[in-house]
Backbone as a printed PyTorch tensor [residue, N CA C, xyz], in Angstrom:
tensor([[[-21.5860,  17.1140, 133.8540],
         [-21.9280,  18.2970, 133.4730],
         [-21.2420,  18.4020, 131.7860]],

        [[-20.1300,  18.0410, 131.7680],
         [-19.1720,  18.4820, 130.4650],
         [-19.5360,  17.2320, 129.4430]],

        [[-20.1120,  16.1520, 129.9990],
         [-20.3740,  14.9790, 129.2160],
         [-21.8990,  15.1870, 128.5690]],

        [[-21.9700,  15.1890, 127.3160],
         [-23.5460,  15.3170, 126.7100],
         [-24.1350,  13.9380, 126.2840]],

        [[-25.0100,  13.4930, 126.4800],
         [-25.6080,  12.2220, 125.8310],
         [-26.7420,  12.7830, 125.0430]],

        [[-27.2540,  11.7510, 124.2920],
         [-28.4830,  11.9670, 123.6340],
         [-28.2190,  12.2660, 121.8290]],

        [[-29.1750,  12.6680, 121.4200],
         [-28.9720,  12.9600, 119.7690],
         [-28.6070,  14.1010, 119.7010]],

        [[-28.5020,  15.4610, 120.6280],
         [-27.7320,  16.5380, 120.4350],
         [-26.3090,  16.4560, 120.2740]],

        [[-25.8170,  15.3710, 120.9030],
         [-24.4060,  15.4410, 120.8020],
         [-23.7710,  15.2150, 119.5720]],

        [[-24.1430,  14.5600, 118.7470],
         [-23.4640,  14.4410, 117.4740],
         [-23.8270,  15.5430, 116.1650]],

        [[-24.8560,  16.2790, 116.6710],
         [-25.4550,  17.1780, 115.6130],
         [-24.2530,  18.0470, 114.9540]],

        [[-23.3760,  18.8630, 116.1840],
         [-22.3070,  19.5990, 115.6740],
         [-21.4030,  18.9010, 115.0040]],

        [[-21.1680,  17.6070, 115.3170],
         [-20.0250,  16.8950, 114.6410],
         [-20.3180,  16.4390, 113.0540]],

        [[-21.7670,  16.1030, 112.7800],
         [-22.0730,  15.9020, 111.6880],
         [-21.7580,  16.9500, 110.5220]],

        [[-22.2160,  18.5030, 111.2730],
         [-21.8390,  19.4910, 110.3160],
         [-20.4040,  19.8000, 110.0240]],

        [[-19.7440,  19.5310, 111.1220],
         [-18.2270,  19.5370, 110.9280],
         [-17.6950,  18.6270, 109.8510]],

        [[-18.1270,  17.4100, 109.7800],
         [-17.6920,  16.5350, 108.8600],
         [-18.2610,  17.0770, 107.3090]],

        [[-19.3920,  17.3030, 107.4180],
         [-19.9000,  17.8230, 105.9590],
         [-19.1350,  18.9640, 105.5540]],

        [[-18.8550,  19.8830, 106.4520],
         [-17.9850,  21.1280, 105.9250],
         [-16.4940,  20.9000, 105.5840]],

        [[-16.2270,  19.9590, 106.2060],
         [-14.8660,  19.3880, 106.0370],
         [-14.6260,  18.6600, 104.7270]],

        [[-15.5470,  17.7990, 104.3060],
         [-15.8500,  17.0530, 102.9200],
         [-15.9910,  18.1460, 102.0750]],

        [[-16.7010,  19.2700, 101.7360],
         [-16.9390,  20.1190, 101.1430],
         [-15.7910,  20.8080, 100.7540]],

        [[-14.8510,  21.2930, 101.6500],
         [-13.7670,  22.0370, 101.5900],
         [-12.7420,  21.1320, 100.8810]],

        [[-12.5890,  19.9200, 101.2040],
         [-11.6580,  18.9350, 100.4790],
         [-11.8780,  18.8090,  98.9190]],

        [[-13.2470,  18.6580,  98.9980],
         [-13.8630,  18.5170,  97.4240],
         [-13.3360,  19.7250,  96.6230]],

        [[-13.4930,  20.8360,  97.2370],
         [-13.2600,  22.0210,  96.5740],
         [-11.6660,  22.3180,  96.2150]],

        [[-10.7500,  21.9820,  97.2600],
         [ -9.5800,  21.9010,  96.9100],
         [ -8.9870,  20.9390,  95.8460]],

        [[ -9.8970,  19.8430,  95.6940],
         [ -9.3250,  18.9560,  94.6310],
         [ -9.7630,  19.4440,  93.4670]],

        [[-10.9480,  19.9660,  93.3610],
         [-11.4160,  20.5220,  91.9930],
         [-10.6900,  21.7340,  91.8050]],

        [[-10.1610,  22.4480,  92.7070],
         [ -9.0920,  23.7890,  92.4170],
         [ -7.8570,  23.1450,  91.9500]],

        [[ -7.3510,  22.0000,  92.5210],
         [ -6.1870,  21.3910,  92.0180],
         [ -6.3080,  20.9300,  90.5230]],

        [[ -7.3750,  20.4690,  90.1600],
         [ -7.7020,  19.9030,  88.9320],
         [ -7.7670,  20.7320,  87.6260]],

        [[ -8.3490,  21.9450,  88.2020],
         [ -8.5520,  23.0690,  87.3030],
         [ -7.2840,  23.8570,  86.7590]],

        [[ -6.5970,  24.0050,  87.9520],
         [ -5.1370,  24.5670,  87.5660],
         [ -4.4290,  23.6450,  86.9170]],

        [[ -4.5840,  22.4130,  87.0130],
         [ -3.4990,  21.5680,  86.2110],
         [ -3.9960,  21.7160,  84.7310]],

        [[ -5.4520,  21.5440,  84.5260],
         [ -5.8620,  21.7110,  83.2510],
         [ -5.4540,  22.9660,  82.3770]],

        [[ -5.5280,  24.1560,  83.2710],
         [ -5.0460,  25.4350,  82.5820],
         [ -3.6970,  25.2560,  82.4920]],

        [[ -2.7660,  24.7470,  83.2980],
         [ -1.4600,  24.5290,  82.8530],
         [ -0.9740,  23.8060,  81.5330]],

        [[ -1.8960,  22.7320,  81.3970],
         [ -1.6880,  21.9260,  80.4830],
         [ -2.0940,  22.3870,  79.1380]],

        [[ -3.0330,  23.3780,  79.1790],
         [ -3.8850,  24.1580,  77.9780],
         [ -2.7750,  25.2410,  77.5000]],

        [[ -2.1350,  25.9220,  78.5870],
         [ -1.0320,  26.8650,  78.1540],
         [  0.1000,  26.3700,  77.7020]],

        [[  0.5920,  25.2750,  78.0680],
         [  1.7050,  24.3830,  77.4560],
         [  1.2820,  23.9740,  76.1660]],

        [[  0.2210,  23.3980,  75.9120],
         [ -0.2060,  23.1040,  74.5400],
         [ -0.2890,  24.2310,  73.5310]],

        [[ -0.6800,  25.4130,  74.1340],
         [ -0.7410,  26.6170,  73.1650],
         [  0.6500,  27.0230,  72.8810]],

        [[  1.4400,  26.9410,  73.9010],
         [  2.8500,  27.3160,  73.3930],
         [  3.2920,  26.5110,  72.3350]],

        [[  3.0960,  25.2210,  72.5530],
         [  3.4090,  24.0580,  71.5500],
         [  3.1850,  24.5060,  69.8760]],

        [[  2.2960,  25.4010,  69.8030],
         [  1.8900,  25.5880,  68.5950],
         [  2.8950,  26.6020,  67.9130]],

        [[  3.7860,  27.1770,  68.6330],
         [  4.7560,  27.7310,  68.0000],
         [  6.0080,  27.3790,  67.7460]],

        [[  6.9520,  27.5570,  66.6590],
         [  8.0380,  26.7580,  66.4250],
         [  9.1740,  27.5760,  67.2100]],

        [[  9.8650,  26.8760,  68.0390],
         [ 10.9620,  27.3140,  68.9050],
         [ 12.0910,  27.2280,  68.0870]],

        [[ 12.5110,  26.4060,  67.1020],
         [ 13.6070,  26.2080,  66.2950],
         [ 13.6860,  27.1490,  65.3470]],

        [[ 12.4300,  27.9700,  65.0920],
         [ 12.4030,  29.2260,  64.0090],
         [ 13.1540,  30.4000,  64.4720]],

        [[ 13.5410,  30.5680,  65.7290],
         [ 14.0680,  31.7490,  65.9130],
         [ 15.2490,  32.5030,  65.1780]],

        [[ 15.9760,  31.8610,  64.5780],
         [ 17.0130,  32.3610,  63.5870],
         [ 16.4210,  32.2940,  61.9920]],

        [[ 15.2540,  32.2110,  61.7670],
         [ 14.6740,  32.3420,  60.5470],
         [ 14.2040,  33.7970,  60.3300]],

        [[ 13.7640,  34.0910,  59.0670],
         [ 13.4260,  35.2560,  59.0780],
         [ 12.1290,  35.9470,  59.8140]],

        [[ 11.4440,  35.0040,  60.4590],
         [ 10.5300,  35.2330,  61.2270],
         [ 10.9090,  35.2610,  62.6300]],

        [[ 11.2840,  36.2430,  63.1750],
         [ 11.9260,  36.3600,  64.5610],
         [ 11.2020,  35.9000,  65.7990]],

        [[  9.7890,  35.9940,  65.7080],
         [  8.9580,  35.7170,  66.6240],
         [  8.7480,  34.1040,  66.9640]],

        [[  9.1310,  33.5090,  65.7910],
         [  9.0330,  32.1170,  65.8390],
         [  7.6000,  31.4040,  65.4690]],

        [[  6.9700,  32.1410,  65.0650],
         [  5.4080,  31.6880,  64.9120],
         [  5.5330,  30.9390,  63.4190]],

        [[  4.5720,  29.8610,  63.5070],
         [  4.4770,  29.3940,  62.2800],
         [  3.3900,  29.8210,  61.2160]],

        [[  3.7990,  30.4290,  60.3000],
         [  3.0650,  31.1860,  59.4180],
         [  2.9720,  30.3800,  58.0520]],

        [[  1.6160,  29.9940,  57.7280],
         [  1.6230,  29.0760,  56.4830],
         [  1.7980,  29.9570,  55.3900]],

        [[  2.7490,  29.5850,  54.2530],
         [  2.8820,  30.1850,  53.0570],
         [  1.6740,  30.5280,  52.3320]],

        [[  0.9240,  29.4450,  52.1740],
         [ -0.2590,  29.5650,  51.2380],
         [ -1.2310,  30.7480,  51.7190]],

        [[ -1.3020,  31.0320,  52.9790],
         [ -2.0840,  32.1760,  53.2270],
         [ -1.5400,  33.5520,  52.8090]],

        [[ -0.1790,  33.8910,  52.9580],
         [  0.2720,  34.9600,  52.4320],
         [ -0.0590,  35.1960,  51.0600]],

        [[  0.5930,  34.1550,  50.1420],
         [  0.3150,  34.0520,  48.9090],
         [ -1.0930,  34.1990,  48.4990]],

        [[ -2.1820,  33.4730,  49.1680],
         [ -3.5210,  33.6000,  48.8790],
         [ -3.9380,  34.9570,  48.9790]],

        [[ -3.5330,  35.7390,  50.0900],
         [ -3.6450,  37.1310,  50.2070],
         [ -3.3210,  38.0340,  49.1010]],

        [[ -2.1010,  37.6630,  48.7020],
         [ -1.3230,  38.4220,  47.6420],
         [ -2.1580,  38.2950,  46.3180]],

        [[ -2.6430,  37.1360,  46.2360],
         [ -3.4410,  36.6610,  44.9570],
         [ -4.6990,  37.3610,  44.9490]],

        [[ -5.3810,  37.4840,  45.8860],
         [ -6.6360,  38.0070,  46.1720],
         [ -6.4340,  39.6040,  46.1410]],

        [[ -5.3120,  40.3010,  46.6750],
         [ -5.3010,  41.5430,  46.2410],
         [ -5.0530,  41.9290,  44.5600]],

        [[ -4.2720,  40.9640,  44.1620],
         [ -3.9860,  41.2130,  42.7140],
         [ -5.1240,  40.9370,  41.9760]],

        [[ -6.0580,  40.1280,  42.3180],
         [ -7.3690,  39.9850,  41.5680],
         [ -8.3530,  40.9880,  41.8670]],

        [[ -8.2320,  41.7020,  43.0250],
         [ -9.1500,  42.8630,  43.1380],
         [ -8.5380,  44.2110,  42.3190]],

        [[ -7.2290,  44.1130,  42.1080],
         [ -6.7400,  45.3890,  41.2220],
         [ -6.1420,  46.1450,  42.2540]],

        [[ -5.7900,  45.6790,  43.3270],
         [ -5.1140,  46.7760,  44.3110],
         [ -3.6860,  47.0650,  44.1030]],

        [[ -3.1610,  45.8060,  43.6170],
         [ -1.4270,  46.0860,  43.0700],
         [ -1.4380,  45.7460,  41.5740]],

        [[ -0.2880,  46.2480,  41.0050],
         [  0.1190,  46.1380,  39.7040],
         [  0.6190,  44.8020,  39.4070]],

        [[  0.7040,  44.3640,  38.2700],
         [  1.2270,  42.9800,  38.0290],
         [  2.7900,  43.0360,  38.1880]],

        [[  3.3480,  44.1770,  38.0690],
         [  4.7500,  44.1840,  38.4300],
         [  5.1050,  44.1050,  40.0600]],

        [[  4.3100,  44.9420,  40.8240],
         [  4.2690,  44.6330,  42.4210],
         [  3.8230,  43.3250,  42.8490]],

        [[  2.7900,  42.7440,  42.1080],
         [  2.5320,  41.2940,  42.3150],
         [  3.7740,  40.4210,  42.2120]],

        [[  4.4080,  40.4330,  41.0680],
         [  5.5030,  39.7510,  40.7300],
         [  6.6680,  39.5910,  41.8590]],

        [[  6.9660,  41.0980,  42.0520],
         [  7.8090,  41.5350,  43.1600],
         [  7.5960,  40.8440,  44.4120]],

        [[  6.4170,  40.9700,  44.9590],
         [  6.1700,  40.4690,  46.3980],
         [  6.0830,  38.9780,  46.3860]],

        [[  5.5530,  38.4200,  45.3570],
         [  5.6310,  36.8730,  45.1290],
         [  6.9050,  36.1320,  45.2890]],

        [[  7.8480,  36.7870,  44.5580],
         [  9.3870,  36.6660,  44.4250],
         [  9.7290,  36.8360,  46.0240]],

        [[  9.5980,  37.8290,  46.6780],
         [ 10.1340,  38.3510,  48.0790],
         [  9.7150,  37.1210,  49.0650]],

        [[  8.2270,  36.8550,  48.8730],
         [  7.7520,  35.8810,  49.7360],
         [  8.2520,  34.3580,  49.7460]],

        [[  8.6080,  33.9840,  48.2830],
         [  9.1480,  32.8540,  48.0680],
         [ 10.3580,  32.6330,  48.5490]],

        [[ 11.3420,  33.8140,  48.3060],
         [ 12.6770,  33.7160,  49.1280],
         [ 12.6330,  33.5700,  50.5870]],

        [[ 11.6550,  34.1020,  51.2230],
         [ 11.5280,  34.2180,  52.6580],
         [ 11.2600,  32.7920,  53.2800]],

        [[ 10.3720,  32.1920,  52.3540],
         [  9.9780,  30.8000,  53.0250],
         [ 11.0340,  29.5640,  52.7170]],

        [[ 11.9510,  29.9130,  51.6250],
         [ 12.8980,  29.0990,  51.3690],
         [ 14.0610,  29.2640,  51.9440]],

        [[ 14.2510,  30.3470,  52.8370],
         [ 15.4480,  30.4540,  53.7150],
         [ 16.2220,  31.7140,  53.6170]]])
């Protein structure tokens, strides 16, 4: 009575195997995705200069000197700042980058 024979016996087992395979594949995909996210976060943290904590830039971000000078040049070219203010700010920026 408890022993089933014939084609109906394996039907439930096939679905169980399919579900188990799908769950295992989903877990592997989840592990790979979390690993990739962790690597991208680590790579993003690498963009910051951790040795620059004692520098005038307390956050430790790497800021390009030419960008700040370029903005200063553009403001002077548009007439937003005077020549004296331009020279003073340029001197300040140069001191900041040199130490």
